[in-house]
N, CA, C and O atoms as CSV, one atom per row, in Angstrom:
chain,resi,resn,atom,element,x,y,z
A,1,UNK,N,N,21.646,-2.460,-38.749
A,1,UNK,CA,C,20.242,-1.643,-37.855
A,1,UNK,C,C,20.037,-2.759,-36.910
A,1,UNK,O,O,19.721,-3.890,-37.279
A,2,UNK,N,N,20.263,-2.341,-35.429
A,2,UNK,CA,C,20.031,-2.947,-34.589
A,2,UNK,C,C,17.816,-3.135,-34.346
A,2,UNK,O,O,17.134,-2.111,-34.354
A,3,UNK,N,N,17.462,-3.893,-34.251
A,3,UNK,CA,C,15.751,-4.063,-34.109
A,3,UNK,C,C,15.461,-3.482,-32.920
A,3,UNK,O,O,16.206,-3.967,-32.069
A,4,UNK,N,N,14.574,-2.499,-32.359
A,4,UNK,CA,C,14.014,-2.127,-31.364
A,4,UNK,C,C,13.073,-3.286,-31.085
A,4,UNK,O,O,12.192,-3.750,-31.808
A,5,UNK,N,N,13.530,-3.703,-29.667
A,5,UNK,CA,C,12.597,-4.317,-28.955
A,5,UNK,C,C,12.918,-4.258,-27.551
A,5,UNK,O,O,14.049,-4.488,-27.123
A,6,UNK,N,N,11.802,-3.912,-26.738
A,6,UNK,CA,C,12.074,-4.217,-25.477
A,6,UNK,C,C,11.111,-5.216,-24.871
A,6,UNK,O,O,10.299,-5.925,-25.465
A,7,UNK,N,N,11.381,-5.128,-23.463
A,7,UNK,CA,C,10.158,-6.282,-22.664
A,7,UNK,C,C,10.329,-5.053,-21.211
A,7,UNK,O,O,11.060,-4.069,-21.099
A,8,UNK,N,N,9.002,-5.833,-19.978
A,8,UNK,CA,C,8.978,-5.094,-19.174
A,8,UNK,C,C,9.347,-6.525,-18.326
A,8,UNK,O,O,8.760,-7.591,-18.512
A,9,UNK,N,N,10.736,-6.251,-17.099
A,9,UNK,CA,C,10.535,-7.590,-16.516
A,9,UNK,C,C,10.017,-7.005,-15.145
A,9,UNK,O,O,10.368,-5.957,-14.604
A,10,UNK,N,N,8.948,-8.087,-14.648
A,10,UNK,CA,C,8.867,-8.212,-13.272
A,10,UNK,C,C,9.278,-8.941,-12.526
A,10,UNK,O,O,9.661,-10.084,-12.779
A,11,UNK,N,N,9.265,-8.151,-10.982
A,11,UNK,CA,C,10.187,-9.020,-9.747
A,11,UNK,C,C,9.553,-9.531,-8.753
A,11,UNK,O,O,10.358,-9.916,-7.905
A,12,UNK,N,N,8.151,-9.771,-8.372
A,12,UNK,CA,C,7.576,-9.794,-7.234
A,12,UNK,C,C,8.226,-10.799,-6.158
A,12,UNK,O,O,8.730,-11.864,-6.515
A,13,UNK,N,N,8.197,-10.553,-5.363
A,13,UNK,CA,C,8.639,-11.122,-4.015
A,13,UNK,C,C,8.191,-12.519,-3.841
A,13,UNK,O,O,7.060,-12.586,-3.359
A,14,UNK,N,N,8.818,-13.788,-4.126
A,14,UNK,CA,C,7.794,-15.112,-4.177
A,14,UNK,C,C,8.368,-15.670,-3.174
A,14,UNK,O,O,9.369,-15.096,-2.744
A,15,UNK,N,N,7.852,-17.141,-2.395
A,15,UNK,CA,C,8.351,-18.045,-1.672
A,15,UNK,C,C,9.093,-18.861,-2.565
A,15,UNK,O,O,9.094,-18.744,-3.791
A,16,UNK,N,N,9.712,-19.679,-1.905
A,16,UNK,CA,C,10.544,-21.122,-2.611
A,16,UNK,C,C,9.718,-21.706,-3.585
A,16,UNK,O,O,10.210,-22.102,-4.641
A,17,UNK,N,N,8.733,-21.787,-3.392
A,17,UNK,CA,C,7.381,-22.206,-4.242
A,17,UNK,C,C,7.323,-21.235,-5.468
A,17,UNK,O,O,6.691,-21.634,-6.446
A,18,UNK,N,N,7.585,-20.691,-5.492
A,18,UNK,CA,C,7.394,-19.188,-6.771
A,18,UNK,C,C,5.800,-18.724,-6.334
A,18,UNK,O,O,5.217,-18.314,-7.338
A,19,UNK,N,N,5.094,-18.686,-5.330
A,19,UNK,CA,C,3.851,-18.405,-4.814
A,19,UNK,C,C,4.045,-17.584,-4.122
A,19,UNK,O,O,5.183,-17.532,-3.654
A,20,UNK,N,N,2.967,-16.455,-3.676
A,20,UNK,CA,C,2.720,-15.242,-3.004
A,20,UNK,C,C,1.419,-15.747,-2.046
A,20,UNK,O,O,0.703,-16.747,-2.106
A,21,UNK,N,N,1.458,-14.429,-1.014
A,21,UNK,CA,C,0.083,-15.227,-0.210
A,21,UNK,C,C,-0.901,-14.443,-0.711
A,21,UNK,O,O,-0.845,-13.318,-1.206
A,22,UNK,N,N,-1.892,-15.242,-0.504
A,22,UNK,CA,C,-3.098,-15.361,-0.757
A,22,UNK,C,C,-3.604,-13.922,0.125
A,22,UNK,O,O,-3.249,-13.668,1.276
A,23,UNK,N,N,-4.652,-12.943,-0.851
A,23,UNK,CA,C,-5.422,-11.859,0.210
A,23,UNK,C,C,-4.195,-10.572,0.194
A,23,UNK,O,O,-4.656,-9.446,0.377
A,24,UNK,N,N,-2.784,-10.668,0.003
A,24,UNK,CA,C,-2.191,-10.156,1.035
A,24,UNK,C,C,-2.191,-8.765,-0.600
A,24,UNK,O,O,-2.492,-9.049,-1.759
A,25,UNK,N,N,-1.764,-7.398,-0.082
A,25,UNK,CA,C,-1.162,-6.245,-1.113
A,25,UNK,C,C,-0.026,-6.507,-1.575
A,25,UNK,O,O,0.756,-6.394,-0.631
A,26,UNK,N,N,0.566,-6.819,-2.571
A,26,UNK,CA,C,1.895,-7.161,-3.230
A,26,UNK,C,C,2.204,-5.837,-3.612
A,26,UNK,O,O,1.314,-5.069,-3.976
A,27,UNK,N,N,3.560,-5.460,-3.553
A,27,UNK,CA,C,4.150,-4.329,-4.605
A,27,UNK,C,C,5.572,-5.334,-5.447
A,27,UNK,O,O,6.506,-6.021,-5.034
A,28,UNK,N,N,4.989,-4.869,-6.948
A,28,UNK,CA,C,5.780,-5.571,-7.756
A,28,UNK,C,C,6.614,-4.738,-7.979
A,28,UNK,O,O,6.117,-3.743,-8.505
A,29,UNK,N,N,8.226,-4.645,-7.739
A,29,UNK,CA,C,9.101,-3.488,-9.017
A,29,UNK,C,C,9.100,-4.705,-10.259
A,29,UNK,O,O,8.959,-5.923,-10.361
A,30,UNK,N,N,9.413,-3.243,-11.304
A,30,UNK,CA,C,8.935,-3.712,-12.474
A,30,UNK,C,C,10.736,-2.822,-13.272
A,30,UNK,O,O,11.435,-2.014,-12.659
A,31,UNK,N,N,10.982,-3.318,-14.614
A,31,UNK,CA,C,11.993,-2.649,-14.806
A,31,UNK,C,C,11.351,-2.919,-16.858
A,31,UNK,O,O,10.737,-3.820,-17.429
A,32,UNK,N,N,12.106,-1.233,-17.422
A,32,UNK,CA,C,11.817,-1.988,-18.986
A,32,UNK,C,C,13.252,-2.271,-19.635
A,32,UNK,O,O,14.155,-1.642,-19.084
A,33,UNK,N,N,13.564,-2.933,-20.489
A,33,UNK,CA,C,14.464,-3.145,-20.703
A,33,UNK,C,C,14.734,-3.528,-22.220
A,33,UNK,O,O,14.042,-4.339,-22.835
A,34,UNK,N,N,15.771,-2.880,-22.725
A,34,UNK,CA,C,15.631,-2.669,-24.215
A,34,UNK,C,C,15.916,-1.196,-24.902
A,34,UNK,O,O,16.593,-0.288,-24.419
A,35,UNK,N,N,15.394,-1.206,-25.840
A,35,UNK,CA,C,15.046,0.021,-26.717
A,35,UNK,C,C,14.546,1.258,-26.048
A,35,UNK,O,O,14.984,2.391,-26.249
A,36,UNK,N,N,13.423,0.872,-25.097
A,36,UNK,CA,C,12.771,1.733,-24.510
A,36,UNK,C,C,13.036,2.192,-22.687
A,36,UNK,O,O,12.380,2.919,-21.940
A,37,UNK,N,N,14.370,1.335,-22.455
A,37,UNK,CA,C,14.908,1.175,-21.501
A,37,UNK,C,C,15.296,2.838,-20.870
A,37,UNK,O,O,15.597,3.749,-21.641
A,38,UNK,N,N,15.221,3.020,-19.341
A,38,UNK,CA,C,15.738,4.298,-18.607
A,38,UNK,C,C,15.162,5.703,-19.586
A,38,UNK,O,O,14.006,5.826,-19.991
A,39,UNK,N,N,16.115,6.528,-19.787
A,39,UNK,CA,C,15.272,8.087,-20.197
A,39,UNK,C,C,14.832,7.837,-21.944
A,39,UNK,O,O,14.609,8.893,-22.537
A,40,UNK,N,N,14.684,6.427,-22.863
A,40,UNK,CA,C,14.266,6.025,-23.672
A,40,UNK,C,C,12.804,5.820,-23.581
A,40,UNK,O,O,12.093,5.872,-24.584
A,41,UNK,N,N,12.444,5.639,-22.652
A,41,UNK,CA,C,10.907,5.182,-22.385
A,41,UNK,C,C,9.898,6.117,-22.445
A,41,UNK,O,O,9.873,6.977,-21.565
A,42,UNK,N,N,8.953,6.121,-23.419
A,42,UNK,CA,C,7.992,7.463,-24.014
A,42,UNK,C,C,6.904,7.103,-23.192
A,42,UNK,O,O,6.528,7.983,-22.418
A,43,UNK,N,N,6.298,6.007,-23.168
A,43,UNK,CA,C,4.902,6.126,-22.103
A,43,UNK,C,C,4.741,4.405,-21.432
A,43,UNK,O,O,5.343,3.462,-21.947
A,44,UNK,N,N,4.122,4.303,-20.613
A,44,UNK,CA,C,4.206,2.424,-20.001
A,44,UNK,C,C,2.908,2.531,-19.201
A,44,UNK,O,O,2.901,3.030,-18.076
A,45,UNK,N,N,1.510,1.926,-19.959
A,45,UNK,CA,C,0.573,1.269,-18.744
A,45,UNK,C,C,0.871,-0.015,-18.909
A,45,UNK,O,O,1.271,-0.736,-19.823
A,46,UNK,N,N,0.418,-0.169,-17.205
A,46,UNK,CA,C,0.355,-1.673,-16.766
A,46,UNK,C,C,-1.028,-2.251,-16.633
A,46,UNK,O,O,-1.695,-1.777,-15.713
A,47,UNK,N,N,-1.539,-3.102,-17.309
A,47,UNK,CA,C,-2.821,-4.035,-16.712
A,47,UNK,C,C,-2.679,-5.013,-15.787
A,47,UNK,O,O,-1.608,-5.619,-15.809
A,48,UNK,N,N,-3.623,-5.373,-14.843
A,48,UNK,CA,C,-3.329,-6.531,-13.761
A,48,UNK,C,C,-4.643,-7.491,-14.063
A,48,UNK,O,O,-5.719,-6.902,-14.164
A,49,UNK,N,N,-4.631,-8.795,-14.198
A,49,UNK,CA,C,-5.960,-9.760,-14.500
A,49,UNK,C,C,-5.959,-11.167,-13.731
A,49,UNK,O,O,-5.228,-12.123,-13.989
A,50,UNK,N,N,-6.960,-11.083,-12.705
A,50,UNK,CA,C,-7.248,-12.264,-11.720
A,50,UNK,C,C,-7.704,-13.284,-12.608
A,50,UNK,O,O,-7.667,-14.467,-12.270
A,51,UNK,N,N,-8.250,-12.809,-14.022
A,51,UNK,CA,C,-8.723,-14.357,-14.333
A,51,UNK,C,C,-7.890,-14.894,-16.058
A,51,UNK,O,O,-8.520,-15.112,-17.093
A,52,UNK,N,N,-6.789,-14.962,-15.933
A,52,UNK,CA,C,-6.176,-15.330,-16.704
A,52,UNK,C,C,-6.216,-14.116,-17.843
A,52,UNK,O,O,-6.459,-14.776,-18.853
A,53,UNK,N,N,-6.151,-13.166,-18.138
A,53,UNK,CA,C,-6.961,-12.042,-18.873
A,53,UNK,C,C,-7.909,-11.906,-19.504
A,53,UNK,O,O,-7.853,-11.096,-20.429
A,54,UNK,N,N,-9.164,-12.650,-19.253
A,54,UNK,CA,C,-10.354,-12.497,-19.097
A,54,UNK,C,C,-11.010,-11.225,-19.488
A,54,UNK,O,O,-11.641,-10.897,-20.492
A,55,UNK,N,N,-10.550,-10.376,-17.993
A,55,UNK,CA,C,-10.500,-8.792,-17.546
A,55,UNK,C,C,-9.406,-8.241,-17.218
A,55,UNK,O,O,-8.686,-8.543,-16.267
A,56,UNK,N,N,-9.272,-7.526,-17.894
A,56,UNK,CA,C,-7.683,-6.301,-17.165
A,56,UNK,C,C,-8.019,-5.055,-16.854
A,56,UNK,O,O,-8.727,-4.280,-17.496
A,57,UNK,N,N,-7.384,-4.871,-15.661
A,57,UNK,CA,C,-7.548,-3.889,-14.725
A,57,UNK,C,C,-6.569,-2.733,-14.634
A,57,UNK,O,O,-6.011,-2.974,-13.563
A,58,UNK,N,N,-5.881,-1.327,-15.241
A,58,UNK,CA,C,-4.966,-0.842,-15.242
A,58,UNK,C,C,-4.693,-0.444,-14.389
A,58,UNK,O,O,-5.395,0.489,-13.996
A,59,UNK,N,N,-3.438,-0.891,-13.478
A,59,UNK,CA,C,-2.710,-0.221,-12.177
A,59,UNK,C,C,-1.675,0.763,-12.581
A,59,UNK,O,O,-0.995,0.709,-13.606
A,60,UNK,N,N,-1.636,1.729,-11.591
A,60,UNK,CA,C,-0.783,2.834,-11.448
A,60,UNK,C,C,0.591,2.367,-11.434
A,60,UNK,O,O,0.799,1.384,-10.721
A,61,UNK,N,N,1.766,2.957,-12.193
A,61,UNK,CA,C,2.924,2.417,-11.857
A,61,UNK,C,C,3.632,3.628,-11.026
A,61,UNK,O,O,3.516,4.827,-11.278
A,62,UNK,N,N,4.210,3.179,-10.230
A,62,UNK,CA,C,4.941,4.542,-9.304
A,62,UNK,C,C,6.005,3.956,-8.803
A,62,UNK,O,O,6.018,2.877,-8.210
A,63,UNK,N,N,7.447,5.065,-9.166
A,63,UNK,CA,C,8.313,4.859,-8.687
A,63,UNK,C,C,8.454,3.463,-9.252
A,63,UNK,O,O,8.526,2.811,-8.211
A,64,UNK,N,N,8.523,2.758,-10.056
A,64,UNK,CA,C,8.908,2.097,-10.847
A,64,UNK,C,C,8.245,0.165,-10.323
A,64,UNK,O,O,8.650,-0.966,-10.590
A,65,UNK,N,N,7.169,0.688,-9.555
A,65,UNK,CA,C,6.446,-0.582,-8.930
A,65,UNK,C,C,5.219,-0.505,-9.177
A,65,UNK,O,O,4.743,0.614,-9.369
A,66,UNK,N,N,4.376,-1.672,-9.238
A,66,UNK,CA,C,2.805,-1.747,-9.417
A,66,UNK,C,C,2.259,-2.088,-7.805
A,66,UNK,O,O,3.003,-2.506,-6.918
A,67,UNK,N,N,1.341,-1.915,-7.704
A,67,UNK,CA,C,0.721,-2.570,-6.212
A,67,UNK,C,C,-0.668,-3.401,-6.936
A,67,UNK,O,O,-1.505,-2.985,-7.736
A,68,UNK,N,N,-0.505,-4.712,-6.291
A,68,UNK,CA,C,-1.829,-5.499,-7.079
A,68,UNK,C,C,-2.393,-6.454,-5.258
A,68,UNK,O,O,-1.683,-6.589,-4.262
A,69,UNK,N,N,-3.852,-6.927,-5.459
A,69,UNK,CA,C,-4.047,-7.308,-4.409
A,69,UNK,C,C,-4.396,-8.816,-4.649
A,69,UNK,O,O,-5.404,-9.148,-5.274
A,70,UNK,N,N,-3.359,-9.857,-4.030
A,70,UNK,CA,C,-3.735,-10.944,-4.144
A,70,UNK,C,C,-4.450,-11.702,-4.254
A,70,UNK,O,O,-4.903,-11.906,-3.128
A,71,UNK,N,N,-5.207,-12.746,-5.402
A,71,UNK,CA,C,-6.479,-13.249,-5.339
A,71,UNK,C,C,-6.051,-14.394,-4.142
A,71,UNK,O,O,-5.011,-14.506,-3.494
A,72,UNK,N,N,-7.411,-15.256,-4.136
A,72,UNK,CA,C,-7.544,-16.166,-3.172
A,72,UNK,C,C,-6.789,-17.480,-3.556
A,72,UNK,O,O,-6.958,-17.796,-4.734
A,73,UNK,N,N,-5.861,-18.453,-2.701
A,73,UNK,CA,C,-5.138,-19.428,-2.626
A,73,UNK,C,C,-5.412,-20.044,-4.137
A,73,UNK,O,O,-6.463,-20.181,-4.763
A,74,UNK,N,N,-4.288,-20.304,-4.410
A,74,UNK,CA,C,-4.331,-21.431,-5.774
A,74,UNK,C,C,-4.861,-20.377,-7.228
A,74,UNK,O,O,-4.794,-20.776,-8.391
A,75,UNK,N,N,-5.348,-19.064,-6.831
A,75,UNK,CA,C,-5.555,-18.490,-7.951
A,75,UNK,C,C,-4.111,-17.265,-8.496
A,75,UNK,O,O,-3.352,-16.763,-7.667
A,76,UNK,N,N,-4.022,-17.018,-9.879
A,76,UNK,CA,C,-2.804,-16.203,-10.223
A,76,UNK,C,C,-3.050,-14.730,-10.495
A,76,UNK,O,O,-4.100,-14.089,-10.533
A,77,UNK,N,N,-1.952,-14.422,-10.650
A,77,UNK,CA,C,-1.734,-12.625,-11.035
A,77,UNK,C,C,-1.051,-12.976,-12.516
A,77,UNK,O,O,-0.192,-13.794,-12.844
A,78,UNK,N,N,-1.970,-11.796,-13.405
A,78,UNK,CA,C,-1.148,-11.923,-14.695
A,78,UNK,C,C,-1.072,-10.881,-14.972
A,78,UNK,O,O,-1.865,-10.188,-14.335
A,79,UNK,N,N,-0.088,-10.008,-16.098
A,79,UNK,CA,C,0.388,-8.678,-16.659
A,79,UNK,C,C,0.327,-8.479,-17.803
A,79,UNK,O,O,0.476,-9.300,-18.709
A,80,UNK,N,N,0.123,-7.468,-17.870
A,80,UNK,CA,C,0.057,-6.887,-19.775
A,80,UNK,C,C,0.174,-5.370,-19.429
A,80,UNK,O,O,-0.536,-4.610,-18.772
A,81,UNK,N,N,1.423,-5.208,-20.171
A,81,UNK,CA,C,2.291,-3.675,-20.635
A,81,UNK,C,C,1.947,-3.194,-22.122
A,81,UNK,O,O,2.152,-3.951,-23.071
A,82,UNK,N,N,1.467,-2.032,-22.280
A,82,UNK,CA,C,1.630,-1.579,-23.359
A,82,UNK,C,C,2.144,-0.049,-22.727
A,82,UNK,O,O,1.866,0.807,-21.888
A,83,UNK,N,N,3.409,-0.521,-24.142
A,83,UNK,CA,C,4.440,0.954,-24.302
A,83,UNK,C,C,5.285,1.468,-25.262
A,83,UNK,O,O,5.548,0.661,-26.154
A,84,UNK,N,N,5.748,2.459,-25.353
A,84,UNK,CA,C,6.404,2.982,-26.101
A,84,UNK,C,C,7.987,3.458,-25.844
A,84,UNK,O,O,8.501,3.757,-24.767
A,85,UNK,N,N,8.654,3.430,-27.295
A,85,UNK,CA,C,10.000,4.413,-26.666
A,85,UNK,C,C,9.971,5.639,-27.219
A,85,UNK,O,O,9.087,5.657,-28.076
A,86,UNK,N,N,10.647,6.894,-27.109
A,86,UNK,CA,C,10.844,8.034,-27.501
A,86,UNK,C,C,10.996,7.859,-28.710
A,86,UNK,O,O,11.183,8.999,-29.134
A,87,UNK,N,N,11.051,6.988,-29.776
A,87,UNK,CA,C,11.572,6.616,-31.499
A,87,UNK,C,C,10.105,6.435,-31.803
A,87,UNK,O,O,9.669,6.465,-32.954
A,88,UNK,N,N,9.272,6.224,-30.609
A,88,UNK,CA,C,7.426,5.771,-31.434
A,88,UNK,C,C,7.330,4.299,-31.900
A,88,UNK,O,O,6.446,3.795,-32.593
A,89,UNK,N,N,8.223,3.830,-31.470
A,89,UNK,CA,C,8.429,2.184,-31.122
A,89,UNK,C,C,7.208,1.737,-30.265
A,89,UNK,O,O,7.307,2.066,-29.083
A,90,UNK,N,N,5.949,0.980,-30.642
A,90,UNK,CA,C,5.352,0.651,-29.681
A,90,UNK,C,C,5.567,-0.795,-29.609
A,90,UNK,O,O,5.920,-1.532,-30.530
A,91,UNK,N,N,5.262,-1.158,-28.181
A,91,UNK,CA,C,5.090,-2.608,-27.720
A,91,UNK,C,C,4.112,-3.002,-26.676
A,91,UNK,O,O,3.454,-2.416,-25.817
A,92,UNK,N,N,4.300,-4.434,-27.155
A,92,UNK,CA,C,2.808,-4.576,-26.142
A,92,UNK,C,C,3.479,-6.440,-25.279
A,92,UNK,O,O,4.109,-7.333,-25.846
A,93,UNK,N,N,3.032,-6.387,-23.942
A,93,UNK,CA,C,4.014,-8.091,-23.385
A,93,UNK,C,C,2.522,-8.199,-22.758
A,93,UNK,O,O,1.754,-7.307,-22.398
A,94,UNK,N,N,2.405,-9.400,-22.758
A,94,UNK,CA,C,1.294,-10.439,-21.773
A,94,UNK,C,C,1.763,-11.370,-21.335
A,94,UNK,O,O,2.310,-12.164,-22.100
A,95,UNK,N,N,1.716,-11.646,-19.750
A,95,UNK,CA,C,2.429,-12.683,-18.876
A,95,UNK,C,C,1.472,-12.807,-18.237
A,95,UNK,O,O,0.987,-11.980,-17.465
A,96,UNK,N,N,0.996,-14.144,-18.559
A,96,UNK,CA,C,-0.453,-15.002,-18.002
A,96,UNK,C,C,-0.014,-15.805,-16.925
A,96,UNK,O,O,1.170,-16.104,-16.773
A,97,UNK,N,N,-0.778,-16.106,-16.294
A,97,UNK,CA,C,0.055,-16.611,-14.544
A,97,UNK,C,C,1.157,-16.394,-14.515
A,97,UNK,O,O,1.916,-17.305,-14.846
A,98,UNK,N,N,1.690,-15.142,-14.122
A,98,UNK,CA,C,2.983,-14.828,-13.678
A,98,UNK,C,C,3.731,-14.886,-12.067
A,98,UNK,O,O,4.846,-14.538,-11.680
A,99,UNK,N,N,2.290,-15.628,-11.209
A,99,UNK,CA,C,2.851,-16.014,-10.352
A,99,UNK,C,C,1.466,-16.251,-9.853
A,99,UNK,O,O,0.557,-15.626,-10.398
A,100,UNK,N,N,1.182,-17.109,-8.845
A,100,UNK,CA,C,0.045,-17.774,-8.471
A,100,UNK,C,C,0.338,-17.767,-6.687
A,100,UNK,O,O,1.391,-17.704,-6.053
A,101,UNK,N,N,-1.001,-17.855,-6.277
A,101,UNK,CA,C,-0.750,-17.725,-4.526
A,101,UNK,C,C,-1.276,-18.653,-3.567
A,101,UNK,O,O,-2.089,-19.519,-3.892
A,102,UNK,N,N,-0.834,-18.505,-2.366
A,102,UNK,CA,C,-1.276,-19.851,-1.749
A,102,UNK,C,C,-1.532,-19.631,-0.835
A,102,UNK,O,O,-1.936,-20.513,-0.077
């Protein structure tokens, strides 16, 4: 029996140095992969943190994207997703320092 496992993949547009402009509003496309992908997704809530996960703020997912306001230069953006598939399996994924700002 296959193990029900899923991940959220974030695809921010970053520079060659893997950073994004500080202070810019950034749209980040995301996809759910695995047992909760596509029509099998039950629910999805995404949070963003600008202090390595000390504090989280819920951000809306619209049309497979979230929008964040990038912090000051040298800081980072972290993401946390809580989601379920239609079979009732629950998942939680945290990515600290997903990208840095310049």
